VODODREN-21160 format. One line per field, with one value per atom (N, C-alpha, C, O): x, y, z; residue number from 0; atom name. Coordinates in steps of 0.2 Angstrom, whole numbers, plus 5000, padded with zeros to 4 digits. Last residue first. Layout:
BEGIN
px c(X; ...)
py c(Y; ...)
pz c(Z; ...)
pos c(NUM; ...)
site c(CA; ...)
//
This chain:
BEGIN
px c(5013; 5019; 5021; 5025; 5007; 5004; 5007; 5006; 5018; 5016; 5011; 5011; 5018; 5024; 5022; 5026; 5007; 5007; 5015; 5016; 5007; 5001; 5003; 5002; 5018; 5017; 5013; 5015; 5013; 5018; 5019; 5021; 5002; 5000; 5007; 5007; 5007; 5004; 5003; 5003; 5011; 5016; 5014; 5017; 5005; 5002; 5007; 5007; 5006; 5010; 5007; 5006; 4996; 4996; 5000; 4999; 5007; 5001; 5001; 5005; 5021; 5019; 5011; 5009; 5023; 5023; 5020; 5016; 5032; 5026; 5028; 5034; 5033; 5035; 5030; 5024; 5035; 5031; 5034; 5036; 5048; 5045; 5041; 5042; 5045; 5048; 5045; 5038; 5048; 5043; 5047; 5050; 5058; 5057; 5052; 5054; 5049; 5053; 5053; 5050; 5051; 5049; 5054; 5060; 5047; 5050; 5047; 5041; 5048; 5044; 5047; 5050; 5052; 5054; 5050; 5050; 5038; 5045; 5047; 5044; 5026; 5027; 5034; 5035; 5027; 5026; 5027; 5029; 5040; 5033; 5033; 5037; 5053; 5052; 5044; 5042; 5056; 5053; 5051; 5048; 5069; 5065; 5063; 5067; 5077; 5075; 5070; 5067; 5092; 5086; 5084; 5088; 5105; 5097; 5092; 5086; 5117; 5114; 5107; 5104; 5118; 5121; 5120; 5122; 5101; 5108; 5111; 5108; 5093; 5093; 5101; 5105; 5077; 5085; 5086; 5082; 5067; 5069; 5077; 5082; 5053; 5061; 5063; 5060; 5041; 5042; 5048; 5049; 5046; 5040; 5040; 5038; 5063; 5055; 5051; 5053; 5079; 5074; 5067; 5065; 5090; 5085; 5081; 5079; 5100; 5099; 5094; 5093; 5102; 5098; 5096; 5091; 5099; 5103; 5099; 5093; 5090; 5092; 5098; 5100; 5095; 5090; 5093; 5099; 5105; 5104; 5098; 5096; 5105; 5113; 5111; 5113; 5093; 5096; 5102; 5102; 5093; 5088; 5091; 5092; 5104; 5104; 5100; 5102; 5098; 5104; 5105; 5107; 5088; 5085; 5092; 5092; 5094; 5090; 5090; 5091; 5112; 5106; 5101; 5102; 5125; 5123; 5117; 5118; 5130; 5126; 5126; 5127; 5134; 5136; 5133; 5134; 5125; 5127; 5128; 5125; 5123; 5124; 5126; 5128; 5114; 5119; 5119; 5115; 5100; 5102; 5108; 5108; 5091; 5096; 5099; 5101; 5074; 5081; 5086; 5086; 5058; 5064; 5071; 5072; 5049; 5046; 5052; 5050; 5054; 5053; 5052; 5054; 5054; 5059; 5059; 5063; 5041; 5042; 5048; 5048; 5039; 5042; 5044; 5047; 5028; 5031; 5033; 5028; 5029; 5027; 5031; 5036; 5022; 5028; 5026; 5023; 5011; 5014; 5019; 5021; 4998; 5003; 5006; 5003; 4995; 4994; 4999; 5005; 4987; 4993; 4990; 4985; 4981; 4980; 4986; 4988; 4989; 4986; 4985; 4989; 4995; 4989; 4985; 4980; 5009; 5008; 5000; 4999; 5008; 5010; 5008; 5006; 5004; 5000; 5001; 4996; 5017; 5010; 5004; 5001; 5026; 5026; 5019; 5016; 5024; 5022; 5021; 5017; 5029; 5023; 5020; 5015; 5043; 5038; 5031; 5027; 5051; 5050; 5043; 5040; 5060; 5054; 5053; 5053; 5078; 5072; 5066; 5067; 5087; 5082; 5078; 5074; 5102; 5097; 5093; 5096; 5111; 5109; 5103; 5099; 5121; 5115; 5115; 5117; 5134; 5132; 5125; 5123; 5136; 5135; 5133; 5133; 5150; 5144; 5142; 5146)
py c(4939; 4939; 4931; 4930; 4938; 4937; 4936; 4932; 4942; 4935; 4933; 4927; 4956; 4951; 4944; 4940; 4960; 4961; 4956; 4953; 4957; 4954; 4954; 4950; 4965; 4958; 4953; 4948; 4978; 4976; 4968; 4965; 4978; 4978; 4976; 4972; 4979; 4972; 4972; 4967; 4992; 4987; 4981; 4977; 5005; 4999; 4994; 4991; 5022; 5015; 5010; 5010; 5031; 5028; 5022; 5017; 5041; 5040; 5037; 5039; 5033; 5037; 5036; 5031; 5027; 5025; 5032; 5035; 5024; 5029; 5028; 5028; 5014; 5015; 5019; 5018; 5019; 5017; 5019; 5025; 5011; 5016; 5015; 5010; 4999; 5001; 5007; 5007; 5005; 5002; 5004; 5009; 4997; 5003; 5001; 4995; 4992; 4992; 4997; 5001; 4990; 4992; 4991; 4990; 4986; 4984; 4989; 4991; 4999; 4994; 4993; 4997; 5005; 5005; 4997; 4992; 5013; 5009; 5009; 5013; 5019; 5012; 5009; 5003; 5029; 5031; 5024; 5024; 5025; 5027; 5027; 5024; 5024; 5026; 5028; 5032; 5010; 5017; 5018; 5014; 5001; 5001; 5008; 5013; 4989; 4996; 4995; 4990; 4983; 4981; 4989; 4994; 4983; 4985; 4984; 4984; 4982; 4976; 4977; 4973; 4994; 4993; 4987; 4986; 4998; 4995; 4996; 4997; 5014; 5008; 5006; 5010; 5022; 5020; 5014; 5010; 5035; 5029; 5027; 5031; 5045; 5045; 5037; 5033; 5045; 5044; 5044; 5042; 5055; 5050; 5050; 5056; 5058; 5061; 5054; 5050; 5059; 5056; 5058; 5059; 5072; 5067; 5065; 5068; 5081; 5075; 5071; 5066; 5089; 5093; 5087; 5088; 5079; 5082; 5085; 5084; 5070; 5076; 5080; 5086; 5056; 5058; 5065; 5065; 5048; 5055; 5059; 5065; 5037; 5042; 5049; 5055; 5032; 5034; 5039; 5045; 5028; 5032; 5036; 5042; 5018; 5023; 5029; 5035; 5009; 5012; 5018; 5024; 5004; 5008; 5012; 5017; 4997; 5003; 5007; 5013; 4994; 4992; 4999; 5005; 5001; 4994; 4990; 4984; 5014; 5011; 5003; 5000; 5027; 5021; 5018; 5021; 5036; 5034; 5028; 5023; 5048; 5040; 5041; 5047; 5058; 5056; 5049; 5045; 5060; 5064; 5062; 5064; 5058; 5055; 5061; 5066; 5060; 5063; 5061; 5061; 5054; 5054; 5058; 5058; 5053; 5055; 5055; 5056; 5045; 5051; 5056; 5062; 5031; 5035; 5043; 5047; 5027; 5029; 5033; 5039; 5012; 5018; 5020; 5017; 5002; 5003; 5009; 5013; 4991; 4998; 4998; 4995; 4976; 4979; 4986; 4986; 4977; 4974; 4978; 4983; 4988; 4983; 4980; 4982; 5005; 4999; 4994; 4996; 5019; 5014; 5008; 5005; 5032; 5027; 5022; 5021; 5047; 5042; 5036; 5036; 5059; 5057; 5051; 5050; 5057; 5059; 5057; 5053; 5056; 5050; 5051; 5045; 5070; 5064; 5059; 5056; 5076; 5078; 5072; 5071; 5069; 5068; 5070; 5066; 5073; 5067; 5066; 5063; 5088; 5086; 5078; 5077; 5085; 5088; 5086; 5084; 5069; 5077; 5078; 5074; 5060; 5060; 5068; 5072; 5054; 5060; 5060; 5061; 5042; 5044; 5049; 5047; 5038; 5040; 5044; 5049; 5021; 5028; 5030; 5026; 5014; 5015; 5022; 5027; 5003; 5009; 5009; 5005; 4994; 4993; 5002; 5006; 4987; 4992; 4992; 4989)
pz c(4764; 4758; 4757; 4752; 4777; 4770; 4764; 4760; 4784; 4785; 4780; 4778; 4783; 4781; 4782; 4778; 4788; 4780; 4779; 4774; 4800; 4796; 4789; 4785; 4805; 4805; 4801; 4797; 4803; 4800; 4799; 4794; 4812; 4805; 4800; 4796; 4825; 4823; 4815; 4812; 4827; 4826; 4823; 4820; 4819; 4822; 4821; 4815; 4819; 4819; 4823; 4829; 4820; 4814; 4814; 4810; 4831; 4828; 4822; 4818; 4836; 4833; 4831; 4830; 4854; 4847; 4843; 4846; 4868; 4865; 4857; 4855; 4881; 4874; 4871; 4871; 4899; 4892; 4886; 4884; 4908; 4905; 4899; 4895; 4922; 4915; 4911; 4911; 4938; 4933; 4926; 4925; 4951; 4945; 4940; 4937; 4965; 4959; 4955; 4956; 4984; 4977; 4972; 4972; 5000; 4993; 4988; 4988; 5012; 5008; 5002; 4999; 5028; 5021; 5018; 5021; 5038; 5037; 5030; 5026; 5038; 5041; 5040; 5042; 5029; 5036; 5041; 5047; 5018; 5020; 5026; 5030; 5007; 5013; 5013; 5009; 4996; 4998; 5004; 5006; 4990; 4996; 4996; 4997; 4979; 4979; 4985; 4986; 4973; 4977; 4979; 4981; 4966; 4963; 4967; 4965; 4971; 4967; 4964; 4961; 4978; 4971; 4968; 4963; 4983; 4984; 4978; 4973; 4985; 4981; 4982; 4983; 4993; 4994; 4989; 4988; 4991; 4989; 4990; 4989; 4996; 4994; 4994; 4998; 5003; 4996; 4993; 4987; 5017; 5014; 5007; 5004; 5017; 5018; 5014; 5010; 5024; 5020; 5022; 5028; 5026; 5029; 5023; 5019; 5022; 5018; 5021; 5017; 5033; 5028; 5023; 5019; 5048; 5043; 5037; 5037; 5054; 5058; 5053; 5055; 5046; 5051; 5054; 5056; 5040; 5037; 5041; 5040; 5049; 5049; 5045; 5047; 5048; 5054; 5053; 5057; 5036; 5037; 5043; 5043; 5036; 5031; 5033; 5033; 5044; 5047; 5041; 5044; 5037; 5042; 5045; 5048; 5026; 5025; 5031; 5031; 5032; 5030; 5029; 5030; 5036; 5037; 5033; 5031; 5023; 5029; 5029; 5024; 5014; 5016; 5023; 5028; 5002; 5009; 5010; 5009; 4989; 4991; 4998; 5000; 4979; 4982; 4984; 4981; 4972; 4977; 4981; 4987; 4957; 4961; 4966; 4963; 4957; 4956; 4960; 4966; 4952; 4956; 4953; 4947; 4942; 4948; 4953; 4959; 4931; 4930; 4936; 4937; 4936; 4937; 4935; 4937; 4947; 4940; 4940; 4943; 4955; 4957; 4948; 4945; 4963; 4956; 4956; 4958; 4978; 4974; 4968; 4967; 4982; 4979; 4975; 4970; 4997; 4991; 4988; 4991; 5002; 5003; 4996; 4991; 5002; 4998; 5000; 4998; 5009; 5010; 5006; 5007; 4999; 5005; 5003; 4998; 4997; 4994; 4999; 5004; 5001; 5004; 5001; 5002; 4997; 5005; 5006; 5011; 4983; 4987; 4994; 4997; 4980; 4979; 4983; 4986; 4983; 4987; 4985; 4989; 4976; 4983; 4986; 4990; 4962; 4965; 4972; 4974; 4965; 4963; 4965; 4968; 4970; 4974; 4972; 4976; 4967; 4966; 4970; 4972; 4978; 4975; 4973; 4978; 4978; 4980; 4976; 4970; 4981; 4976; 4979; 4984; 4985; 4988; 4982; 4978; 4985; 4981; 4983; 4985; 4997; 4995; 4991; 4993; 5001; 4998; 4995; 4991; 5016; 5009; 5007; 5011; 5026; 5025; 5018; 5014)
pos c(107; 107; 107; 107; 106; 106; 106; 106; 105; 105; 105; 105; 104; 104; 104; 104; 103; 103; 103; 103; 102; 102; 102; 102; 101; 101; 101; 101; 100; 100; 100; 100; 99; 99; 99; 99; 98; 98; 98; 98; 97; 97; 97; 97; 96; 96; 96; 96; 95; 95; 95; 95; 94; 94; 94; 94; 93; 93; 93; 93; 92; 92; 92; 92; 91; 91; 91; 91; 90; 90; 90; 90; 89; 89; 89; 89; 88; 88; 88; 88; 87; 87; 87; 87; 86; 86; 86; 86; 85; 85; 85; 85; 84; 84; 84; 84; 83; 83; 83; 83; 82; 82; 82; 82; 81; 81; 81; 81; 80; 80; 80; 80; 79; 79; 79; 79; 78; 78; 78; 78; 77; 77; 77; 77; 76; 76; 76; 76; 75; 75; 75; 75; 74; 74; 74; 74; 73; 73; 73; 73; 72; 72; 72; 72; 71; 71; 71; 71; 70; 70; 70; 70; 69; 69; 69; 69; 68; 68; 68; 68; 67; 67; 67; 67; 66; 66; 66; 66; 65; 65; 65; 65; 64; 64; 64; 64; 63; 63; 63; 63; 62; 62; 62; 62; 61; 61; 61; 61; 60; 60; 60; 60; 59; 59; 59; 59; 58; 58; 58; 58; 57; 57; 57; 57; 56; 56; 56; 56; 55; 55; 55; 55; 54; 54; 54; 54; 53; 53; 53; 53; 52; 52; 52; 52; 51; 51; 51; 51; 50; 50; 50; 50; 49; 49; 49; 49; 48; 48; 48; 48; 47; 47; 47; 47; 46; 46; 46; 46; 45; 45; 45; 45; 44; 44; 44; 44; 43; 43; 43; 43; 42; 42; 42; 42; 41; 41; 41; 41; 40; 40; 40; 40; 39; 39; 39; 39; 38; 38; 38; 38; 37; 37; 37; 37; 36; 36; 36; 36; 35; 35; 35; 35; 34; 34; 34; 34; 33; 33; 33; 33; 32; 32; 32; 32; 31; 31; 31; 31; 30; 30; 30; 30; 29; 29; 29; 29; 28; 28; 28; 28; 27; 27; 27; 27; 26; 26; 26; 26; 25; 25; 25; 25; 24; 24; 24; 24; 23; 23; 23; 23; 22; 22; 22; 22; 21; 21; 21; 21; 20; 20; 20; 20; 19; 19; 19; 19; 18; 18; 18; 18; 17; 17; 17; 17; 16; 16; 16; 16; 15; 15; 15; 15; 14; 14; 14; 14; 13; 13; 13; 13; 12; 12; 12; 12; 11; 11; 11; 11; 10; 10; 10; 10; 9; 9; 9; 9; 8; 8; 8; 8; 7; 7; 7; 7; 6; 6; 6; 6; 5; 5; 5; 5; 4; 4; 4; 4; 3; 3; 3; 3; 2; 2; 2; 2; 1; 1; 1; 1; 0; 0; 0; 0)
site c(N; CA; C; O; N; CA; C; O; N; CA; C; O; N; CA; C; O; N; CA; C; O; N; CA; C; O; N; CA; C; O; N; CA; C; O; N; CA; C; O; N; CA; C; O; N; CA; C; O; N; CA; C; O; N; CA; C; O; N; CA; C; O; N; CA; C; O; N; CA; C; O; N; CA; C; O; N; CA; C; O; N; CA; C; O; N; CA; C; O; N; CA; C; O; N; CA; C; O; N; CA; C; O; N; CA; C; O; N; CA; C; O; N; CA; C; O; N; CA; C; O; N; CA; C; O; N; CA; C; O; N; CA; C; O; N; CA; C; O; N; CA; C; O; N; CA; C; O; N; CA; C; O; N; CA; C; O; N; CA; C; O; N; CA; C; O; N; CA; C; O; N; CA; C; O; N; CA; C; O; N; CA; C; O; N; CA; C; O; N; CA; C; O; N; CA; C; O; N; CA; C; O; N; CA; C; O; N; CA; C; O; N; CA; C; O; N; CA; C; O; N; CA; C; O; N; CA; C; O; N; CA; C; O; N; CA; C; O; N; CA; C; O; N; CA; C; O; N; CA; C; O; N; CA; C; O; N; CA; C; O; N; CA; C; O; N; CA; C; O; N; CA; C; O; N; CA; C; O; N; CA; C; O; N; CA; C; O; N; CA; C; O; N; CA; C; O; N; CA; C; O; N; CA; C; O; N; CA; C; O; N; CA; C; O; N; CA; C; O; N; CA; C; O; N; CA; C; O; N; CA; C; O; N; CA; C; O; N; CA; C; O; N; CA; C; O; N; CA; C; O; N; CA; C; O; N; CA; C; O; N; CA; C; O; N; CA; C; O; N; CA; C; O; N; CA; C; O; N; CA; C; O; N; CA; C; O; N; CA; C; O; N; CA; C; O; N; CA; C; O; N; CA; C; O; N; CA; C; O; N; CA; C; O; N; CA; C; O; N; CA; C; O; N; CA; C; O; N; CA; C; O; N; CA; C; O; N; CA; C; O; N; CA; C; O; N; CA; C; O; N; CA; C; O; N; CA; C; O; N; CA; C; O; N; CA; C; O; N; CA; C; O; N; CA; C; O; N; CA; C; O; N; CA; C; O)
//
């Protein structure tokens, strides 16, 4: 059996996700849209879904399961689809131009 981490989608992004058109391909998940909600031991993603079904911990559309090796699948109306965690945006302070520092040092 494998251990799966359960990531619950927060309410606000879930409403948008529910009504968005279905897109194929690898979904990019934003970590800020999810909360860790425990773990479940199961044979595979669908077994985890079946184990949780009917309980207070049942998976909902938009929730994600992650294996110990880092494989992520998102629960959609059509089943589980491949997903990846999107890298968080790096915010810089206003006026900071990372390229300006390189130009000044290469001119010296």
